[in-house]
Biopython code that builds the backbone (N, CA, C, O; Angstrom):
import numpy as np
from Bio.PDB.StructureBuilder import StructureBuilder

atoms = [
    (1, "MET", "N", (-26.247, -16.245, 31.601)),
    (1, "MET", "CA", (-25.175, -15.439, 31.100)),
    (1, "MET", "C", (-25.974, -14.616, 29.887)),
    (1, "MET", "O", (-26.731, -15.154, 29.079)),
    (2, "PRO", "N", (-25.657, -13.251, 29.929)),
    (2, "PRO", "CA", (-26.311, -12.381, 28.807)),
    (2, "PRO", "C", (-25.649, -12.724, 27.520)),
    (2, "PRO", "O", (-24.494, -13.147, 27.505)),
    (3, "PRO", "N", (-26.396, -12.541, 26.371)),
    (3, "PRO", "CA", (-25.925, -12.783, 25.056)),
    (3, "PRO", "C", (-24.766, -11.986, 24.720)),
    (3, "PRO", "O", (-23.838, -12.491, 24.089)),
    (4, "ASP", "N", (-24.748, -10.776, 25.093)),
    (4, "ASP", "CA", (-23.562, -9.846, 24.777)),
    (4, "ASP", "C", (-22.390, -10.333, 25.380)),
    (4, "ASP", "O", (-21.349, -10.241, 24.730)),
    (5, "LEU", "N", (-22.363, -10.854, 26.543)),
    (5, "LEU", "CA", (-21.139, -11.411, 27.413)),
    (5, "LEU", "C", (-20.639, -12.601, 26.551)),
    (5, "LEU", "O", (-19.445, -12.760, 26.297)),
    (6, "LYS", "N", (-21.630, -13.435, 26.112)),
    (6, "LYS", "CA", (-21.170, -14.594, 25.475)),
    (6, "LYS", "C", (-20.528, -14.372, 24.096)),
    (6, "LYS", "O", (-19.652, -15.108, 23.641)),
    (7, "GLN", "N", (-21.037, -13.295, 23.467)),
    (7, "GLN", "CA", (-20.533, -12.844, 22.182)),
    (7, "GLN", "C", (-19.177, -12.278, 22.282)),
    (7, "GLN", "O", (-18.325, -12.572, 21.443)),
    (8, "SER", "N", (-18.918, -11.446, 23.310)),
    (8, "SER", "CA", (-17.636, -10.838, 23.481)),
    (8, "SER", "C", (-16.629, -11.879, 23.908)),
    (8, "SER", "O", (-15.473, -11.779, 23.497)),
    (9, "GLN", "N", (-17.001, -12.921, 24.744)),
    (9, "GLN", "CA", (-16.182, -14.019, 25.043)),
    (9, "GLN", "C", (-15.811, -14.798, 23.955)),
    (9, "GLN", "O", (-14.655, -15.220, 23.916)),
    (10, "ALA", "N", (-16.608, -15.067, 23.046)),
    (10, "ALA", "CA", (-16.333, -15.836, 21.762)),
    (10, "ALA", "C", (-15.464, -15.003, 20.916)),
    (10, "ALA", "O", (-14.615, -15.528, 20.195)),
    (11, "ALA", "N", (-15.647, -13.638, 20.974)),
    (11, "ALA", "CA", (-14.725, -12.848, 20.048)),
    (11, "ALA", "C", (-13.363, -12.826, 20.618)),
    (11, "ALA", "O", (-12.383, -12.829, 19.873)),
    (12, "VAL", "N", (-13.245, -12.803, 22.025)),
    (12, "VAL", "CA", (-11.908, -12.843, 22.472)),
    (12, "VAL", "C", (-11.198, -14.222, 22.144)),
    (12, "VAL", "O", (-10.044, -14.189, 21.715)),
    (13, "VAL", "N", (-11.814, -15.374, 22.322)),
    (13, "VAL", "CA", (-11.403, -16.636, 21.912)),
    (13, "VAL", "C", (-10.910, -16.721, 20.456)),
    (13, "VAL", "O", (-9.825, -17.227, 20.170)),
    (14, "ARG", "N", (-11.743, -16.210, 19.565)),
    (14, "ARG", "CA", (-11.363, -16.313, 18.137)),
    (14, "ARG", "C", (-10.192, -15.348, 17.930)),
    (14, "ARG", "O", (-9.290, -15.717, 17.177)),
    (15, "ARG", "N", (-10.113, -14.157, 18.518)),
    (15, "ARG", "CA", (-8.874, -13.426, 18.372)),
    (15, "ARG", "C", (-7.595, -14.145, 18.888)),
    (15, "ARG", "O", (-6.517, -14.080, 18.297)),
    (16, "GLN", "N", (-7.787, -14.782, 19.947)),
    (16, "GLN", "CA", (-6.579, -15.530, 20.625)),
    (16, "GLN", "C", (-6.197, -16.781, 19.577)),
    (16, "GLN", "O", (-5.015, -17.096, 19.440)),
    (17, "ARG", "N", (-7.146, -17.405, 18.921)),
    (17, "ARG", "CA", (-6.834, -18.405, 18.173)),
    (17, "ARG", "C", (-6.099, -17.898, 16.804)),
    (17, "ARG", "O", (-5.126, -18.475, 16.320)),
    (18, "VAL", "N", (-6.665, -16.821, 16.298)),
    (18, "VAL", "CA", (-5.959, -16.113, 15.213)),
    (18, "VAL", "C", (-4.590, -15.749, 15.458)),
    (18, "VAL", "O", (-3.719, -15.991, 14.622)),
    (19, "ARG", "N", (-4.336, -15.160, 16.595)),
    (19, "ARG", "CA", (-3.039, -14.844, 17.036)),
    (19, "ARG", "C", (-2.111, -16.036, 16.986)),
    (19, "ARG", "O", (-1.041, -16.035, 16.378)),
    (20, "SER", "N", (-2.604, -17.059, 17.677)),
    (20, "SER", "CA", (-1.751, -18.168, 17.811)),
    (20, "SER", "C", (-1.425, -18.864, 16.425)),
    (20, "SER", "O", (-0.338, -19.381, 16.168)),
    (21, "ILE", "N", (-2.497, -18.809, 15.577)),
    (21, "ILE", "CA", (-2.242, -19.418, 14.157)),
    (21, "ILE", "C", (-1.287, -18.465, 13.403)),
    (21, "ILE", "O", (-0.427, -18.952, 12.668)),
    (22, "MET", "N", (-1.392, -17.227, 13.541)),
    (22, "MET", "CA", (-0.470, -16.344, 12.957)),
    (22, "MET", "C", (0.989, -16.595, 13.485)),
    (22, "MET", "O", (1.962, -16.528, 12.734)),
    (23, "ILE", "N", (1.069, -16.850, 14.653)),
    (23, "ILE", "CA", (2.523, -17.010, 15.233)),
    (23, "ILE", "C", (2.978, -18.532, 14.563)),
    (23, "ILE", "O", (4.123, -18.689, 14.138)),
    (24, "LEU", "N", (2.184, -19.387, 14.528)),
    (24, "LEU", "CA", (2.606, -20.673, 13.983)),
    (24, "LEU", "C", (2.949, -20.578, 12.527)),
    (24, "LEU", "O", (3.880, -21.233, 12.058)),
    (25, "VAL", "N", (2.166, -19.723, 11.763)),
    (25, "VAL", "CA", (2.547, -19.503, 10.318)),
    (25, "VAL", "C", (3.937, -18.856, 10.256)),
    (25, "VAL", "O", (4.799, -19.262, 9.477)),
    (26, "ALA", "N", (4.113, -17.896, 11.056)),
    (26, "ALA", "CA", (5.395, -17.174, 11.017)),
    (26, "ALA", "C", (6.544, -18.116, 11.409)),
    (26, "ALA", "O", (7.612, -17.948, 10.821)),
    (27, "ILE", "N", (6.460, -19.023, 12.273)),
    (27, "ILE", "CA", (7.310, -20.005, 12.676)),
    (27, "ILE", "C", (7.736, -20.996, 11.486)),
    (27, "ILE", "O", (8.896, -21.272, 11.179)),
    (28, "VAL", "N", (6.592, -21.463, 10.893)),
    (28, "VAL", "CA", (6.760, -22.368, 9.728)),
    (28, "VAL", "C", (7.412, -21.594, 8.580)),
    (28, "VAL", "O", (8.329, -22.156, 7.980)),
    (29, "ALA", "N", (7.062, -20.447, 8.236)),
    (29, "ALA", "CA", (7.697, -19.683, 7.193)),
    (29, "ALA", "C", (9.264, -19.529, 7.520)),
    (29, "ALA", "O", (10.135, -19.779, 6.687)),
    (30, "GLU", "N", (9.510, -19.109, 8.766)),
    (30, "GLU", "CA", (10.963, -19.127, 8.997)),
    (30, "GLU", "C", (11.621, -20.318, 8.886)),
    (30, "GLU", "O", (12.697, -20.249, 8.292)),
    (31, "LEU", "N", (11.248, -21.504, 9.327)),
    (31, "LEU", "CA", (11.673, -22.864, 9.102)),
    (31, "LEU", "C", (11.886, -23.172, 7.615)),
    (31, "LEU", "O", (12.926, -23.699, 7.221)),
    (32, "MET", "N", (10.894, -22.838, 6.810)),
    (32, "MET", "CA", (10.914, -23.188, 5.406)),
    (32, "MET", "C", (12.082, -22.340, 4.704)),
    (32, "MET", "O", (12.798, -22.853, 3.843)),
    (33, "GLU", "N", (12.223, -21.084, 5.100)),
    (33, "GLU", "CA", (13.371, -20.247, 4.582)),
    (33, "GLU", "C", (14.627, -20.813, 5.036)),
    (33, "GLU", "O", (15.527, -20.814, 4.196)),
    (34, "GLU", "N", (14.873, -21.272, 6.127)),
    (34, "GLU", "CA", (16.157, -21.903, 6.579)),
    (34, "GLU", "C", (16.266, -23.169, 5.730)),
    (34, "GLU", "O", (17.347, -23.443, 5.209)),
    (35, "TYR", "N", (15.186, -23.960, 5.567)),
    (35, "TYR", "CA", (15.331, -25.162, 4.882)),
    (35, "TYR", "C", (15.638, -24.961, 3.420)),
    (35, "TYR", "O", (16.379, -25.763, 2.851)),
    (36, "THR", "N", (15.140, -23.990, 2.814)),
    (36, "THR", "CA", (15.463, -23.779, 1.355)),
    (36, "THR", "C", (16.999, -23.291, 1.316)),
    (36, "THR", "O", (17.733, -23.626, 0.386)),
    (37, "VAL", "N", (17.431, -22.503, 2.351)),
    (37, "VAL", "CA", (18.795, -22.096, 2.143)),
    (37, "VAL", "C", (19.743, -23.213, 2.377)),
    (37, "VAL", "O", (20.864, -23.195, 1.869)),
    (38, "LEU", "N", (19.281, -24.297, 3.217)),
    (38, "LEU", "CA", (20.123, -25.560, 3.369)),
    (38, "LEU", "C", (20.205, -26.190, 2.138)),
    (38, "LEU", "O", (21.282, -26.498, 1.628)),
    (39, "VAL", "N", (19.017, -26.418, 1.581)),
    (39, "VAL", "CA", (18.933, -27.277, 0.219)),
    (39, "VAL", "C", (19.740, -26.598, -0.883)),
    (39, "VAL", "O", (20.386, -27.275, -1.683)),
    (40, "ALA", "N", (19.712, -25.338, -0.928)),
    (40, "ALA", "CA", (20.449, -24.522, -1.944)),
    (40, "ALA", "C", (22.005, -24.657, -1.710)),
    (40, "ALA", "O", (22.781, -24.638, -2.665)),
    (41, "ARG", "N", (22.399, -24.782, -0.508)),
    (41, "ARG", "CA", (23.875, -24.960, -0.141)),
    (41, "ARG", "C", (24.319, -26.370, -0.516)),
    (41, "ARG", "O", (25.425, -26.585, -1.012)),
    (42, "VAL", "N", (23.344, -27.407, -0.240)),
    (42, "VAL", "CA", (23.721, -28.702, -0.530)),
    (42, "VAL", "C", (23.837, -28.890, -2.061)),
    (42, "VAL", "O", (24.752, -29.503, -2.610)),
    (43, "LEU", "N", (22.857, -28.321, -2.648)),
    (43, "LEU", "CA", (22.891, -28.470, -4.139)),
    (43, "LEU", "C", (24.070, -27.792, -4.891)),
    (43, "LEU", "O", (24.528, -28.269, -5.930)),
    (44, "GLU", "N", (24.547, -26.632, -4.303)),
    (44, "GLU", "CA", (25.686, -25.972, -4.753)),
    (44, "GLU", "C", (26.923, -26.777, -4.487)),
    (44, "GLU", "O", (27.857, -26.800, -5.288)),
    (45, "HIS", "N", (26.921, -27.453, -3.326)),
    (45, "HIS", "CA", (28.205, -28.303, -2.989)),
    (45, "HIS", "C", (28.141, -29.336, -3.879)),
    (45, "HIS", "O", (29.214, -29.696, -4.364)),
    (46, "LEU", "N", (27.023, -29.969, -4.250)),
    (46, "LEU", "CA", (26.971, -31.165, -5.173)),
    (46, "LEU", "C", (27.300, -30.701, -6.560)),
    (46, "LEU", "O", (28.007, -31.459, -7.224)),
    (47, "LEU", "N", (26.928, -29.656, -7.067)),
    (47, "LEU", "CA", (27.211, -29.141, -8.305)),
    (47, "LEU", "C", (28.596, -28.740, -8.551)),
    (47, "LEU", "O", (29.177, -28.931, -9.619)),
    (48, "HIS", "N", (29.111, -28.166, -7.502)),
    (48, "HIS", "CA", (30.697, -27.760, -7.609)),
    (48, "HIS", "C", (31.453, -29.017, -7.731)),
    (48, "HIS", "O", (32.526, -28.927, -8.328)),
    (49, "GLY", "N", (31.106, -30.172, -7.283)),
    (49, "GLY", "CA", (31.978, -31.290, -7.314)),
    (49, "GLY", "C", (31.646, -32.127, -8.630)),
    (49, "GLY", "O", (32.432, -32.995, -9.008)),
    (50, "ALA", "N", (30.477, -31.851, -9.315)),
    (50, "ALA", "CA", (30.129, -32.504, -10.466)),
    (50, "ALA", "C", (31.011, -32.417, -11.661)),
    (50, "ALA", "O", (31.664, -31.389, -11.840)),
    (51, "PRO", "N", (31.088, -33.489, -12.555)),
    (51, "PRO", "CA", (32.046, -33.258, -13.533)),
    (51, "PRO", "C", (31.478, -32.556, -14.865)),
    (51, "PRO", "O", (31.347, -33.135, -15.944)),
    (52, "PHE", "N", (31.187, -31.317, -14.625)),
    (52, "PHE", "CA", (30.638, -30.435, -15.734)),
    (52, "PHE", "C", (31.650, -29.313, -15.987)),
    (52, "PHE", "O", (32.397, -28.922, -15.090)),
    (53, "PRO", "N", (31.660, -28.843, -17.126)),
    (53, "PRO", "CA", (32.373, -27.478, -17.292)),
    (53, "PRO", "C", (31.964, -26.350, -16.340)),
    (53, "PRO", "O", (30.815, -26.241, -15.912)),
    (54, "ARG", "N", (32.897, -25.574, -16.051)),
    (54, "ARG", "CA", (32.628, -24.487, -15.019)),
    (54, "ARG", "C", (31.384, -23.587, -15.414)),
    (54, "ARG", "O", (30.572, -23.224, -14.563)),
    (55, "ARG", "N", (31.274, -23.229, -16.836)),
    (55, "ARG", "CA", (30.249, -22.421, -17.255)),
    (55, "ARG", "C", (28.867, -23.118, -17.064)),
    (55, "ARG", "O", (27.865, -22.511, -16.683)),
    (56, "MET", "N", (28.902, -24.380, -17.348)),
    (56, "MET", "CA", (27.668, -25.062, -17.236)),
    (56, "MET", "C", (27.160, -25.281, -15.762)),
    (56, "MET", "O", (25.974, -25.301, -15.433)),
    (57, "ARG", "N", (28.184, -25.433, -14.970)),
    (57, "ARG", "CA", (27.831, -25.460, -13.465)),
    (57, "ARG", "C", (27.163, -24.204, -12.976)),
    (57, "ARG", "O", (26.144, -24.173, -12.286)),
    (58, "PHE", "N", (27.895, -23.107, -13.439)),
    (58, "PHE", "CA", (27.322, -21.714, -13.175)),
    (58, "PHE", "C", (25.956, -21.567, -13.623)),
    (58, "PHE", "O", (25.138, -21.043, -12.866)),
    (59, "LEU", "N", (25.560, -22.046, -14.979)),
    (59, "LEU", "CA", (24.281, -21.749, -15.387)),
    (59, "LEU", "C", (23.302, -22.581, -14.504)),
    (59, "LEU", "O", (22.246, -22.078, -14.121)),
    (60, "MET", "N", (23.683, -23.950, -14.161)),
    (60, "MET", "CA", (22.664, -24.765, -13.430)),
    (60, "MET", "C", (22.453, -24.068, -12.090)),
    (60, "MET", "O", (21.317, -23.898, -11.646)),
    (61, "LEU", "N", (23.585, -23.652, -11.428)),
    (61, "LEU", "CA", (23.390, -22.905, -10.046)),
    (61, "LEU", "C", (22.580, -21.769, -10.145)),
    (61, "LEU", "O", (21.706, -21.622, -9.292)),
    (62, "ARG", "N", (22.727, -20.848, -11.131)),
    (62, "ARG", "CA", (21.896, -19.598, -11.324)),
    (62, "ARG", "C", (20.441, -19.968, -11.788)),
    (62, "ARG", "O", (19.556, -19.119, -11.678)),
    (63, "SER", "N", (20.178, -21.173, -12.286)),
    (63, "SER", "CA", (18.789, -21.449, -12.699)),
    (63, "SER", "C", (17.942, -21.967, -11.529)),
    (63, "SER", "O", (16.721, -22.068, -11.644)),
    (64, "LEU", "N", (18.604, -22.300, -10.387)),
    (64, "LEU", "CA", (17.879, -22.814, -9.234)),
    (64, "LEU", "C", (16.801, -21.707, -8.754)),
    (64, "LEU", "O", (17.097, -20.512, -8.775)),
    (65, "PRO", "N", (15.587, -22.145, -8.339)),
    (65, "PRO", "CA", (14.593, -21.084, -8.154)),
    (65, "PRO", "C", (14.898, -20.393, -6.665)),
    (65, "PRO", "O", (14.342, -19.335, -6.370)),
    (66, "PHE", "N", (15.594, -20.895, -5.970)),
    (66, "PHE", "CA", (16.070, -20.374, -4.661)),
    (66, "PHE", "C", (17.528, -19.925, -4.552)),
    (66, "PHE", "O", (18.117, -19.849, -3.473)),
    (67, "ALA", "N", (18.061, -19.638, -5.710)),
    (67, "ALA", "CA", (19.484, -19.382, -5.705)),
    (67, "ALA", "C", (19.846, -18.098, -4.895)),
    (67, "ALA", "O", (19.137, -17.095, -4.983)),
    (68, "ALA", "N", (20.821, -18.135, -4.201)),
    (68, "ALA", "CA", (21.272, -17.022, -3.345)),
    (68, "ALA", "C", (21.488, -15.771, -4.287)),
    (68, "ALA", "O", (22.089, -15.869, -5.357)),
    (69, "GLN", "N", (20.996, -14.679, -3.848)),
    (69, "GLN", "CA", (21.304, -13.458, -4.535)),
    (69, "GLN", "C", (22.788, -13.065, -4.119)),
    (69, "GLN", "O", (23.207, -13.318, -2.989)),
    (70, "PRO", "N", (23.511, -12.478, -5.021)),
    (70, "PRO", "CA", (24.881, -12.025, -4.844)),
    (70, "PRO", "C", (24.941, -11.120, -3.778)),
    (70, "PRO", "O", (24.091, -10.240, -3.642)),
    (71, "PRO", "N", (25.947, -11.283, -2.960)),
    (71, "PRO", "CA", (26.037, -10.379, -1.724)),
    (71, "PRO", "C", (26.168, -8.953, -2.141)),
    (71, "PRO", "O", (26.834, -8.710, -3.148)),
    (72, "THR", "N", (25.621, -8.010, -1.495)),
    (72, "THR", "CA", (25.838, -6.528, -1.754)),
    (72, "THR", "C", (27.226, -6.243, -1.312)),
    (72, "THR", "O", (27.717, -6.784, -0.321)),
    (73, "PRO", "N", (27.855, -5.382, -2.064)),
    (73, "PRO", "CA", (29.133, -4.955, -1.540)),
    (73, "PRO", "C", (29.254, -4.146, -0.361)),
    (73, "PRO", "O", (28.394, -3.308, -0.090)),
    (74, "PRO", "N", (30.352, -4.358, 0.421)),
    (74, "PRO", "CA", (30.381, -3.516, 1.679)),
    (74, "PRO", "C", (30.396, -2.097, 1.426)),
    (74, "PRO", "O", (30.811, -1.660, 0.353)),
    (75, "ALA", "N", (29.944, -1.304, 2.403)),
    (75, "ALA", "CA", (29.688, 0.100, 2.285)),
    (75, "ALA", "C", (30.972, 0.911, 1.794)),
    (75, "ALA", "O", (30.880, 1.898, 1.064)),
    (76, "HIS", "N", (32.123, 0.421, 2.247)),
    (76, "HIS", "CA", (33.460, 1.135, 1.889)),
    (76, "HIS", "C", (33.635, 0.863, 0.413)),
    (76, "HIS", "O", (34.361, 1.671, -0.166)),
    (77, "ALA", "N", (33.087, -0.165, -0.352)),
    (77, "ALA", "CA", (33.391, -0.400, -1.601)),
    (77, "ALA", "C", (32.324, 0.260, -2.579)),
    (77, "ALA", "O", (32.414, 0.101, -3.797)),
    (78, "LEU", "N", (31.402, 0.941, -2.044)),
    (78, "LEU", "CA", (30.459, 1.712, -2.950)),
    (78, "LEU", "C", (31.106, 2.937, -3.375)),
    (78, "LEU", "O", (31.769, 3.640, -2.613)),
    (79, "ARG", "N", (30.890, 3.204, -4.695)),
    (79, "ARG", "CA", (31.355, 4.402, -5.308)),
    (79, "ARG", "C", (30.370, 5.675, -5.065)),
    (79, "ARG", "O", (29.167, 5.526, -5.275)),
    (80, "VAL", "N", (30.793, 6.712, -4.698)),
    (80, "VAL", "CA", (29.986, 7.827, -4.369)),
    (80, "VAL", "C", (30.265, 8.864, -5.370)),
    (80, "VAL", "O", (31.381, 9.385, -5.367)),
    (81, "ALA", "N", (29.419, 9.207, -6.186)),
    (81, "ALA", "CA", (29.526, 10.398, -7.189)),
    (81, "ALA", "C", (29.314, 11.752, -6.514)),
    (81, "ALA", "O", (28.258, 12.004, -5.934)),
    (82, "VAL", "N", (30.392, 12.678, -6.599)),
    (82, "VAL", "CA", (30.388, 13.957, -6.045)),
    (82, "VAL", "C", (30.600, 14.894, -7.112)),
    (82, "VAL", "O", (31.536, 14.830, -7.909)),
    (83, "ARG", "N", (29.690, 15.772, -7.101)),
    (83, "ARG", "CA", (29.740, 16.962, -8.151)),
    (83, "ARG", "C", (30.718, 18.105, -7.471)),
    (83, "ARG", "O", (30.676, 18.408, -6.279)),
    (84, "ALA", "N", (31.474, 18.599, -8.307)),
    (84, "ALA", "CA", (32.300, 19.699, -7.756)),
    (84, "ALA", "C", (31.687, 20.996, -8.272)),
    (84, "ALA", "O", (32.183, 22.079, -7.962)),
]
sb = StructureBuilder()
sb.init_structure("model")
sb.init_model(0)
sb.init_chain("A")
sb.init_seg("    ")
for serial, (resi, resn, name, xyz) in enumerate(atoms, 1):
    if name == "N":
        sb.init_residue(resn, " ", resi, " ")
    sb.init_atom(name, np.array(xyz, "f"), 0.0, 1.0, " ", f" {name:<3s}", serial, name[0])
structure = sb.get_structure()
């Protein structure tokens, strides 16, 4: 087998491995994102039932590193400034 053919076959195999690794990384990243959302919801549920003042619970929930961002308002609720 000529050396050029061996090198090109090896390059194809490397590209296929890189693609499969990239797919696996994307899958793991998606799973981790779903997991952190689940953990955040469980912590929110636990803290809402905790015997702390409301303001203290709010501060604890907001200090979580993966606290959910406030939802954006719906499109019909956005104010539009129009110059006359």
